[in-house]
N, C-alpha and C positions, 0 to 999 in steps of 0.2 A: 486665519485658521492655521494652526501648526499640527503637522501630521507627523508622527514618529514610526518610521518604517524599517522593517527587517529587510536588508538589502538583498536578500535571497529571493524575495517575492517577485516572481517574473513579471516584467512590463511596469512594475510599480511606478517608476518615474513617469513614464510616458502617459498613463492613465490618471494619476492622482495629482500630478503638479499643477494642474490648471484650477484645483480647487482650494490650494493653500501652500504654505512653506513646508518643504519635506526636509526631515532630519533623519539620515540613515544610520543603522547600527548593524552589526553583524552577529547574529546568533543571540547575544545577550546584551543587555544595557549594563555598562560598567558604571555609569555615573547617572543615577536617577533623577538628578536636577534637571536633565533634559526634558522630563516629563512634567514638570511643576507647572509650565504655562502652556502645556500641549492639550489639544482638544481630541485627538485621535490617536489611537495606537493599533498599528498593523503588524502582526506577528505571526510567528510559526510555532510549531510544538516544542521548539528549544526554549522558549521563554515562559517561565512561570509567572502567570498574571495573577496577583493576589495583593492582600493589603499591604504586605510589605513594599511592594513595588509602586502601588497606585495611591496610598495614603498621603493626603495633602496636595494632590494633582487636580487639574481641571478636565481630566479625561472624561468625555462623555460617551465615547464610542470605541469599542474593541472589536477587531475582527481578525480571526486566525485563519489563514489561506491553507488549512489543513482539514482532514476529516474529523480527526480526534479532537476531544476537548478536555481531555484530563489535565492539560497544563492550565486551564482556567478555573478560578475559584468562584464558581457560579453563585454560591450562597453570598460571597462579598460583593459580586457585581450586582446582584439583585437587590441586596441591602442599600447600596449607594445609588441605585437607579440608574446604572452605566448599561446602556444598550450594547449588546454583544451577538456576535454571529460567527458562523464558521463556513466552511466550504465542503460541507458533508456530501460524499458522494463523487466528488470532482476527480479523485484518483482510483475510482473502483475499476474502471476497465484497465488501467495500467496494472494494477494488482492482479487482476484476473489473468492478463496476458502473461504475466511473470510466472503464475502458477503453471499455466499450459506450457510456457517454455521450459520450466524445470522439469515438469513430467516427461516431455518429449526428450529432453537431454538425458535424463535418467535411463529412459527406455533405450536410447541410443547407446549410451555408454556401457550399460550392463546386459545388454542384449535381452530384454523381456518385453513382452507384449503387453499393451495397455488394455487393448479392446477385452471387454468381459470382466475386468476388474471392478470392484466396488469402491466408490469413492465416498468418504464420509465427511460432510461439510458442517462444521461447528460455527454456527452464526450465519443468519440467513438475511444479512442486511444488503446494502448496496453492492458489496463485493461478492458476498456469497451467492446472490442470485446470478450474477454474471459468470462465476465459476461454475455453477451448475449447468447454465446452458452452453458453455463452450465444452464442458467435460462431457455432456452427453453427445456432443457432435464427435467427440472421440471414440464413442462406443462404450463409455464407462456407465456403469449403473450408479445411481446416486441416491444416498440418503441423507437426510437434513436433520440437524438438531438445532433447536432455538427456543429455549423455555420461556424468555419474555414475550416472543411472538406468539407462542403456543398458548400462554396464559391470556392473550389479548384475543384469542380465537381467530388468528388469522387463517385464511383458508389455505392449507397446506398439509401435507402428510408428514408431519414431523415424527421423529422417532426418539426414543430415550438415549441418553449418552452412552448407555451399556451397548446399545445396538450399534452405534457409531464405532466403538472400540473394536468390534469384530470385523471392520472394514479392511480391505487391502490397503487403502490411502485414507489418511486423515489430514485435513486442511483446516487450520483455524482462522477465522475472521470475526473474532469478537472484541469488544472494547475492553479495556482494563478497568474492572470494578474491584475496588480494594475490600468491599464488604457488602453486606446486604443479602438479600434473597438471590440475586443473580452475580454473586461473587465470582470473578474469573482470575483474581490473583491466585497463582499456583494451581490453576484449575487442571493442568496435567502435570502429576506428581507420582510417585512410586505407586500408589493405589491404582491410578488410571492406567500407567504403563503396563503393570502386572496383568491386566486384563485384555491388553490388546492381543490381536492376531500375530502369532510370530511371522517374522520376515516382512513386516509391513513398511509402508513409506510414510513418514511424518513430514508435514509442511506448516511452518509457522510464519505467516506474514502479518500478525496482527499487532500484539505487543509482546516484548521480551519477557515481562514478569508473569505472564499466562502460563509460562512453562517453567518448571524447577529444572534449571539446567544440570545440576549434579544427578538428579534422578534420571533425565534424559540420557545422559551418558551411560549411566548403569543399564538402561534399556537397550542401549546400542551394544554395549559389552556383552549383554546376555542374548543377543540376537533377536530380541523382540522387535527391534526396528533394524531394518537392513539398509535402509537409505533415508537419510534426514536432510532437510533443506531448511535453512534458517535465515531470514532477512531481518530479525529483530532479536534483540539481546537484552539480558538483564544489565542494568547499571550503565546503559548508553551514556555518554560515549566511552565510559571507562570499562570496556568489556573485559572478560576473562578470556584471553587469547588461547588458553590451553584447549579450550573445547573445539576449537576448529579442526583439530586432527581428527575429531569424530564425525565431523559434518562433511556430507558429500558436496553439496552447493551452499556456499556462504556468501552473504552479501551485506552491505552496510545500510540497511533501512532505506532501500532505494527501490522497492518494488513499484511503489506508486509515484516514482520520480520521472515519468515520462514528460517530455515537453508539452505536449497536448494536455496533460493532466494539471500541470502547473499552470498553463494559461486559463484553463476552466476554472481553477481555483481562484484566480485574480479576478476573472469575471464575475464569479459569483459574489465575492465580498465587494465588489465595485456597485453591483446592482443593489445590495444591501445598504451600502454606504449612501449612495445617491437617494434611495428611497427614505432613509432616516433624515437626512439634511435637506431633502427636498430639492435636490440638484438634478440638473438635466444631465443624462448620460449622454456623451457625445462620442465614445469610442467603443467599438466592438473589439474587444481584447483578442478574441479567436482569429480575428483578421490580421492581427499583428504577427502571427506565427509565420516564420520563414518557410519558404517552399521546402518540402522534404525531398530527399533523394528518391523519388517515386520511380518504381519500376514495374513492369508488367510480367506475369508469368503466364504462359499458355501451356495448359495441362490437359491432356486428353487420356492417353494411355499412361498406366503406371503398374508397378509391380509391388511397391511397398507404399501405401498411402502415408503412413506417419512417418516413414524416412524422409518422404518427398516433402511433406509438411514441415518437419523438423528443418530441413535443408533451406526452406524458403524463410521460416522464422529466423534462422541463423543470420540471413542477410540483413534482417531489420533489427533483430535483438538478439546478440549473441550473449547469452547468460554466463558463458565461460569467462568472457572479458571481465564482467563484474567481480566474478569469483576469484580469478587470478589476481587481480588489482587489490582485492580485499585481503588475500592471504599475505600480501606483503607487510601487512601491519605486525606481523610476527617479527620482523627485523627492525621495526620502528622504535626510537627512543621514547617517543611520546605518543602513546596509544590513542588517547582523546584527541589530540590535535589532527593525527592522521584519519581517524574516523570521521571527524567533522570536515576534513579537507575533502575527503571522497564525496561526501554528501553535497557540500557547498559548491564544488567544482565537476558536478556530475555531467556526462556528455549528453547532447541533445538527442536522447532516445525518442523515436516516433512510434506511434501505435499502429496496429495491423491495417487499419482502414486506409491508411495513405499508400497502401499497395494494393494494385488490381490483379485480379485473378480472371484469366480468360479460359473459358471451358465450355464444351458442348456436352459434357457428361453431368447429367442431372445430380447423380450421386455425390460427385465432386463439387458441384455448385453449392449444394446443401451443406456439406461438411464446412467449407471455407467460409461461407456466409454465416454460419452459426458462430464460428471463431471469431469473426469480426473483420474479414477482408472485404474489400470493395469487389464485387463481381462485375465483370465486364462482359457483355454478351457478345 
């Protein structure tokens, strides 16, 4: 068996090499001849998997180690009876932690309270659900909009998008749908921004094209949006760097790039690969993770819970580090190359559960536990 693999899939060599010969590529396949006699393609979102790529090949199984599948031509794969799978939900906790880190950082930088503010979540999938849980632990009121789930009569008090636009904070967690009833392309444009609450916070960690960037800039200039956080961009990796001066926290599509999330993504596609080919799974990918720099925090008394929480999170994930590294793109001669470099060489960020919180205070225990820390009694 010949397996063609994106070299950025964590632990791919360790877990897939026993099943066949591996051929590694980086981001994109420059010469599609390598696929002609291949049986399996393991990719990420940087690879467009369609007829142009797979026509005339022997590919039987395609797996993407990512949550999104916009880069897969599902119609073509179904037509050719090529099995495919994704790692949906693998990075959901990583993205939710990013949102919490961003909110706490904005609160710290600009000296405002989060408690009592209303957070509007657009998209109540794997990420949206986790954001809701963590946000409620911060004392935020939460409203949720998700028309596809509402139409499926999922048990949840969904609200119209117009209600979301009145929230203090809006965070987007939707897939990119270019057309149809649930179209999300340019979902947030002048029409939506004009209805938003003045002085709001806007966060997008979903897909760049969900937001019209020119209209977003206008909304910021008109003080509709006071603080903006973007992790995703139109036309990645060839982004418009002019927008960076309007964004308070800017990062290169790495919200879901924790080491834990990457390992889980590999674990999920390995499970589906073994199931499809009827192979025995011999390795637990998550056990390959290196030991994190675990530390314990003992907290009993405090004056400002959120400042304390922010200081602990900074030790685990300092979002400023990603923001500062990304802004160096302004001085780069090759924007696309630097954007990809930051993503492909991302530092080994670990999720909150690797850190233990020791406290006898029940209120503190509940807050830290809901946000995702390991509680040590």
